[in-house]
N, CA, C and O atoms as a GROMACS GRO file, in nm:
protein
  300
    1MET      N    1  -2.768   5.529  -3.574
    1MET     CA    2  -2.748   5.577  -3.439
    1MET      C    3  -2.636   5.680  -3.437
    1MET      O    4  -2.532   5.660  -3.500
    2ASN      N    5  -2.656   5.786  -3.367
    2ASN     CA    6  -2.554   5.890  -3.357
    2ASN      C    7  -2.449   5.848  -3.254
    2ASN      O    8  -2.481   5.826  -3.138
    3HIS      N    9  -2.325   5.838  -3.299
    3HIS     CA   10  -2.218   5.791  -3.211
    3HIS      C   11  -2.146   5.905  -3.140
    3HIS      O   12  -2.064   5.879  -3.052
    4VAL      N   13  -2.174   6.028  -3.174
    4VAL     CA   14  -2.093   6.138  -3.127
    4VAL      C   15  -2.166   6.220  -3.022
    4VAL      O   16  -2.280   6.263  -3.044
    5PHE      N   17  -2.101   6.240  -2.909
    5PHE     CA   18  -2.147   6.333  -2.807
    5PHE      C   19  -2.092   6.470  -2.842
    5PHE      O   20  -2.000   6.482  -2.923
    6SER      N   21  -2.147   6.575  -2.781
    6SER     CA   22  -2.079   6.704  -2.791
    6SER      C   23  -1.943   6.687  -2.723
    6SER      O   24  -1.926   6.601  -2.636
    7GLU      N   25  -1.849   6.769  -2.762
    7GLU     CA   26  -1.714   6.761  -2.702
    7GLU      C   27  -1.721   6.775  -2.550
    7GLU      O   28  -1.653   6.702  -2.478
    8GLU      N   29  -1.802   6.869  -2.503
    8GLU     CA   30  -1.814   6.892  -2.359
    8GLU      C   31  -1.872   6.769  -2.288
    8GLU      O   32  -1.822   6.728  -2.184
    9THR      N   33  -1.977   6.712  -2.343
    9THR     CA   34  -2.038   6.593  -2.283
    9THR      C   35  -1.940   6.477  -2.282
    9THR      O   36  -1.927   6.405  -2.183
   10HIS      N   37  -1.870   6.460  -2.393
   10HIS     CA   38  -1.772   6.352  -2.403
   10HIS      C   39  -1.665   6.368  -2.294
   10HIS      O   40  -1.635   6.271  -2.223
   11ARG      N   41  -1.609   6.486  -2.280
   11ARG     CA   42  -1.504   6.509  -2.179
   11ARG      C   43  -1.559   6.491  -2.037
   11ARG      O   44  -1.490   6.436  -1.951
   12ASN      N   45  -1.681   6.536  -2.013
   12ASN     CA   46  -1.742   6.519  -1.880
   12ASN      C   47  -1.760   6.372  -1.846
   12ASN      O   48  -1.731   6.328  -1.734
   13LEU      N   49  -1.809   6.296  -1.942
   13LEU     CA   50  -1.826   6.151  -1.918
   13LEU      C   51  -1.692   6.084  -1.890
   13LEU      O   52  -1.679   6.006  -1.797
   14LEU      N   53  -1.592   6.116  -1.973
   14LEU     CA   54  -1.460   6.056  -1.952
   14LEU      C   55  -1.402   6.091  -1.815
   14LEU      O   56  -1.341   6.007  -1.749
   15SER      N   57  -1.422   6.214  -1.772
   15SER     CA   58  -1.366   6.256  -1.643
   15SER      C   59  -1.428   6.182  -1.526
   15SER      O   60  -1.364   6.168  -1.421
   16ARG      N   61  -1.551   6.134  -1.541
   16ARG     CA   62  -1.620   6.062  -1.433
   16ARG      C   63  -1.587   5.913  -1.427
   16ARG      O   64  -1.604   5.850  -1.323
   17ILE      N   65  -1.540   5.859  -1.536
   17ILE     CA   66  -1.519   5.713  -1.542
   17ILE      C   67  -1.423   5.662  -1.436
   17ILE      O   68  -1.456   5.563  -1.370
   18PRO      N   69  -1.305   5.722  -1.414
   18PRO     CA   70  -1.216   5.668  -1.310
   18PRO      C   71  -1.280   5.666  -1.171
   18PRO      O   72  -1.262   5.570  -1.096
   19ARG      N   73  -1.354   5.770  -1.137
   19ARG     CA   74  -1.418   5.776  -1.006
   19ARG      C   75  -1.529   5.672  -0.994
   19ARG      O   76  -1.545   5.610  -0.889
   20CYS      N   77  -1.604   5.652  -1.101
   20CYS     CA   78  -1.717   5.558  -1.098
   20CYS      C   79  -1.674   5.412  -1.108
   20CYS      O   80  -1.742   5.324  -1.055
   21THR      N   81  -1.562   5.386  -1.175
   21THR     CA   82  -1.522   5.247  -1.200
   21THR      C   83  -1.399   5.203  -1.123
   21THR      O   84  -1.375   5.083  -1.107
   22GLY      N   85  -1.321   5.299  -1.074
   22GLY     CA   86  -1.197   5.264  -1.005
   22GLY      C   87  -1.084   5.231  -1.100
   22GLY      O   88  -0.978   5.184  -1.057
   23ARG      N   89  -1.104   5.254  -1.230
   23ARG     CA   90  -1.001   5.226  -1.331
   23ARG      C   91  -0.978   5.350  -1.416
   23ARG      O   92  -1.070   5.424  -1.447
   24GLU      N   93  -0.853   5.370  -1.453
   24GLU     CA   94  -0.817   5.485  -1.536
   24GLU      C   95  -0.862   5.463  -1.681
   24GLU      O   96  -0.883   5.349  -1.725
   25ILE      N   97  -0.875   5.572  -1.754
   25ILE     CA   98  -0.915   5.566  -1.894
   25ILE      C   99  -0.817   5.479  -1.973
   25ILE      O  100  -0.859   5.399  -2.057
   26SER      N  101  -0.688   5.494  -1.947
   26SER     CA  102  -0.589   5.414  -2.021
   26SER      C  103  -0.611   5.265  -2.000
   26SER      O  104  -0.591   5.186  -2.092
   27ASP      N  105  -0.652   5.225  -1.879
   27ASP     CA  106  -0.682   5.083  -1.853
   27ASP      C  107  -0.802   5.038  -1.936
   27ASP      O  108  -0.801   4.929  -1.994
   28TRP      N  109  -0.905   5.121  -1.940
   28TRP     CA  110  -1.024   5.086  -2.018
   28TRP      C  111  -0.992   5.078  -2.166
   28TRP      O  112  -1.040   4.988  -2.235
   29LEU      N  113  -0.911   5.172  -2.216
   29LEU     CA  114  -0.877   5.171  -2.359
   29LEU      C  115  -0.795   5.047  -2.394
   29LEU      O  116  -0.810   4.992  -2.504
   30ARG      N  117  -0.712   5.002  -2.304
   30ARG     CA  118  -0.637   4.878  -2.325
   30ARG      C  119  -0.732   4.759  -2.326
   30ARG      O  120  -0.715   4.666  -2.405
   31THR      N  121  -0.832   4.760  -2.239
   31THR     CA  122  -0.933   4.654  -2.236
   31THR      C  123  -1.006   4.647  -2.370
   31THR      O  124  -1.028   4.539  -2.424
   32VAL      N  125  -1.044   4.763  -2.423
   32VAL     CA  126  -1.112   4.767  -2.552
   32VAL      C  127  -1.019   4.715  -2.661
   32VAL      O  128  -1.061   4.636  -2.746
   33ASP      N  129  -0.895   4.758  -2.659
   33ASP     CA  130  -0.798   4.716  -2.760
   33ASP      C  131  -0.776   4.565  -2.759
   33ASP      O  132  -0.761   4.502  -2.864
   34GLU      N  133  -0.776   4.507  -2.641
   34GLU     CA  134  -0.753   4.363  -2.627
   34GLU      C  135  -0.881   4.281  -2.641
   34GLU      O  136  -0.877   4.159  -2.646
   35GLY      N  137  -0.995   4.351  -2.647
   35GLY     CA  138  -1.123   4.283  -2.657
   35GLY      C  139  -1.154   4.238  -2.800
   35GLY      O  140  -1.070   4.249  -2.889
   36PRO      N  141  -1.273   4.188  -2.818
   36PRO     CA  142  -1.311   4.137  -2.950
   36PRO      C  143  -1.323   4.248  -3.054
   36PRO      O  144  -1.354   4.362  -3.020
   37ALA      N  145  -1.298   4.214  -3.178
   37ALA     CA  146  -1.313   4.308  -3.290
   37ALA      C  147  -1.460   4.316  -3.326
   37ALA      O  148  -1.515   4.226  -3.391
   38LEU      N  149  -1.523   4.423  -3.285
   38LEU     CA  150  -1.666   4.442  -3.306
   38LEU      C  151  -1.693   4.581  -3.362
   38LEU      O  152  -1.605   4.667  -3.362
   39ARG      N  153  -1.815   4.601  -3.411
   39ARG     CA  154  -1.857   4.735  -3.455
   39ARG      C  155  -1.884   4.821  -3.332
   39ARG      O  156  -1.890   4.770  -3.220
   40PHE      N  157  -1.899   4.952  -3.354
   40PHE     CA  158  -1.915   5.048  -3.245
   40PHE      C  159  -2.021   5.006  -3.144
   40PHE      O  160  -1.993   4.990  -3.026
   41ASP      N  161  -2.144   4.986  -3.193
   41ASP     CA  162  -2.254   4.951  -3.101
   41ASP      C  163  -2.230   4.818  -3.031
   41ASP      O  164  -2.267   4.802  -2.914
   42GLU      N  165  -2.169   4.725  -3.100
   42GLU     CA  166  -2.139   4.596  -3.039
   42GLU      C  167  -2.034   4.610  -2.929
   42GLU      O  168  -2.042   4.542  -2.827
   43LYS      N  169  -1.936   4.697  -2.950
   43LYS     CA  170  -1.834   4.722  -2.846
   43LYS      C  171  -1.898   4.784  -2.724
   43LYS      O  172  -1.866   4.748  -2.610
   44VAL      N  173  -1.990   4.879  -2.746
   44VAL     CA  174  -2.060   4.942  -2.633
   44VAL      C  175  -2.136   4.834  -2.555
   44VAL      O  176  -2.128   4.829  -2.432
   45SER      N  177  -2.209   4.749  -2.625
   45SER     CA  178  -2.284   4.641  -2.559
   45SER      C  179  -2.191   4.545  -2.486
   45SER      O  180  -2.222   4.499  -2.376
   46TRP      N  181  -2.077   4.515  -2.548
   46TRP     CA  182  -1.980   4.425  -2.485
   46TRP      C  183  -1.929   4.485  -2.354
   46TRP      O  184  -1.923   4.415  -2.252
   47LEU      N  185  -1.891   4.614  -2.355
   47LEU     CA  186  -1.845   4.677  -2.230
   47LEU      C  187  -1.954   4.676  -2.124
   47LEU      O  188  -1.926   4.653  -2.006
   48ARG      N  189  -2.075   4.701  -2.165
   48ARG     CA  190  -2.186   4.703  -2.070
   48ARG      C  191  -2.210   4.565  -2.009
   48ARG      O  192  -2.229   4.553  -1.888
   49SER      N  193  -2.210   4.463  -2.092
   49SER     CA  194  -2.242   4.330  -2.040
   49SER      C  195  -2.124   4.264  -1.969
   49SER      O  196  -2.142   4.202  -1.864
   50GLU      N  197  -2.006   4.276  -2.024
   50GLU     CA  198  -1.888   4.209  -1.966
   50GLU      C  199  -1.827   4.286  -1.848
   50GLU      O  200  -1.767   4.225  -1.760
   51HIS      N  201  -1.842   4.417  -1.847
   51HIS     CA  202  -1.774   4.498  -1.745
   51HIS      C  203  -1.870   4.585  -1.665
   51HIS      O  204  -1.826   4.667  -1.585
   52ASP      N  205  -1.999   4.566  -1.686
   52ASP     CA  206  -2.103   4.633  -1.607
   52ASP      C  207  -2.090   4.785  -1.609
   52ASP      O  208  -2.110   4.851  -1.507
   53LEU      N  209  -2.058   4.841  -1.726
   53LEU     CA  210  -2.049   4.986  -1.739
   53LEU      C  211  -2.184   5.046  -1.776
   53LEU      O  212  -2.266   4.982  -1.841
   54ALA      N  213  -2.205   5.169  -1.733
   54ALA     CA  214  -2.324   5.242  -1.775
   54ALA      C  215  -2.314   5.271  -1.924
   54ALA      O  216  -2.205   5.279  -1.980
   55TYR      N  217  -2.429   5.286  -1.987
   55TYR     CA  218  -2.432   5.309  -2.132
   55TYR      C  219  -2.348   5.431  -2.173
   55TYR      O  220  -2.268   5.420  -2.266
   56GLY      N  221  -2.365   5.544  -2.106
   56GLY     CA  222  -2.291   5.665  -2.142
   56GLY      C  223  -2.141   5.648  -2.128
   56GLY      O  224  -2.065   5.696  -2.212
   57HIS      N  225  -2.098   5.581  -2.023
   57HIS     CA  226  -1.955   5.557  -2.003
   57HIS      C  227  -1.899   5.465  -2.110
   57HIS      O  228  -1.792   5.490  -2.164
   58ALA      N  229  -1.972   5.359  -2.141
   58ALA     CA  230  -1.927   5.265  -2.244
   58ALA      C  231  -1.919   5.335  -2.379
   58ALA      O  232  -1.822   5.316  -2.453
   59LYS      N  233  -2.018   5.414  -2.412
   59LYS     CA  234  -2.020   5.484  -2.540
   59LYS      C  235  -1.906   5.585  -2.547
   59LYS      O  236  -1.841   5.598  -2.651
   60ALA      N  237  -1.881   5.657  -2.438
   60ALA     CA  238  -1.771   5.755  -2.436
   60ALA      C  239  -1.636   5.685  -2.452
   60ALA      O  240  -1.549   5.736  -2.522
   61LEU      N  241  -1.619   5.572  -2.388
   61LEU     CA  242  -1.493   5.499  -2.400
   61LEU      C  243  -1.468   5.450  -2.543
   61LEU      O  244  -1.357   5.462  -2.594
   62ILE      N  245  -1.571   5.397  -2.606
   62ILE     CA  246  -1.554   5.349  -2.743
   62ILE      C  247  -1.530   5.467  -2.838
   62ILE      O  248  -1.449   5.457  -2.930
   63HIS      N  249  -1.597   5.576  -2.816
   63HIS     CA  250  -1.574   5.696  -2.898
   63HIS      C  251  -1.430   5.745  -2.881
   63HIS      O  252  -1.364   5.778  -2.979
   64GLU      N  253  -1.382   5.748  -2.758
   64GLU     CA  254  -1.244   5.792  -2.732
   64GLU      C  255  -1.144   5.694  -2.795
   64GLU      O  256  -1.043   5.736  -2.852
   65TYR      N  257  -1.172   5.567  -2.785
   65TYR     CA  258  -1.086   5.466  -2.847
   65TYR      C  259  -1.077   5.490  -2.997
   65TYR      O  260  -0.968   5.489  -3.055
   66ASP      N  261  -1.191   5.513  -3.060
   66ASP     CA  262  -1.192   5.537  -3.204
   66ASP      C  263  -1.118   5.666  -3.240
   66ASP      O  264  -1.046   5.670  -3.340
   67LEU      N  265  -1.135   5.771  -3.161
   67LEU     CA  266  -1.064   5.897  -3.186
   67LEU      C  267  -0.913   5.877  -3.179
   67LEU      O  268  -0.839   5.925  -3.265
   68ARG      N  269  -0.869   5.806  -3.077
   68ARG     CA  270  -0.724   5.784  -3.061
   68ARG      C  271  -0.668   5.692  -3.168
   68ARG      O  272  -0.556   5.711  -3.214
   69ARG      N  273  -0.746   5.592  -3.208
   69ARG     CA  274  -0.703   5.503  -3.314
   69ARG      C  275  -0.689   5.580  -3.446
   69ARG      O  276  -0.593   5.559  -3.521
   70ALA      N  277  -0.784   5.668  -3.474
   70ALA     CA  278  -0.777   5.749  -3.597
   70ALA      C  279  -0.657   5.843  -3.592
   70ALA      O  280  -0.591   5.864  -3.694
   71ALA      N  281  -0.628   5.898  -3.475
   71ALA     CA  282  -0.512   5.989  -3.462
   71ALA      C  283  -0.382   5.915  -3.487
   71ALA      O  284  -0.290   5.970  -3.546
   72ARG      N  285  -0.373   5.789  -3.442
   72ARG     CA  286  -0.252   5.709  -3.464
   72ARG      C  287  -0.232   5.683  -3.613
   72ARG      O  288  -0.118   5.682  -3.661
   73LYS      N  289  -0.340   5.664  -3.686
   73LYS     CA  290  -0.329   5.637  -3.830
   73LYS      C  291  -0.279   5.759  -3.905
   73LYS      O  292  -0.218   5.746  -4.012
   74LEU      N  293  -0.302   5.878  -3.851
   74LEU     CA  294  -0.258   6.000  -3.916
   74LEU      C  295  -0.110   6.026  -3.898
   74LEU      O  296  -0.049   6.101  -3.975
   75LEU      N  297  -0.050   5.963  -3.797
   75LEU     CA  298   0.092   5.986  -3.770
   75LEU      C  299   0.182   5.909  -3.861
   75LEU      O  300   0.304   5.918  -3.850
   0.00000   0.00000   0.00000
């Protein structure tokens, strides 16, 4: 399964999440961080089932989480 959106699609999805969910991206990323240790697709499914997120929003959040986690490892 392809986990990567185009950069533009990814940013567009992220920008809509606060308006659609009432929660900021940082809140969602903290939820993912505190959630179960799962693989990418499993995390997407977990967000969808536990937090009632749309597939695109859940996938964008997990992708952003992974990007930020990788950036922290580089520092």
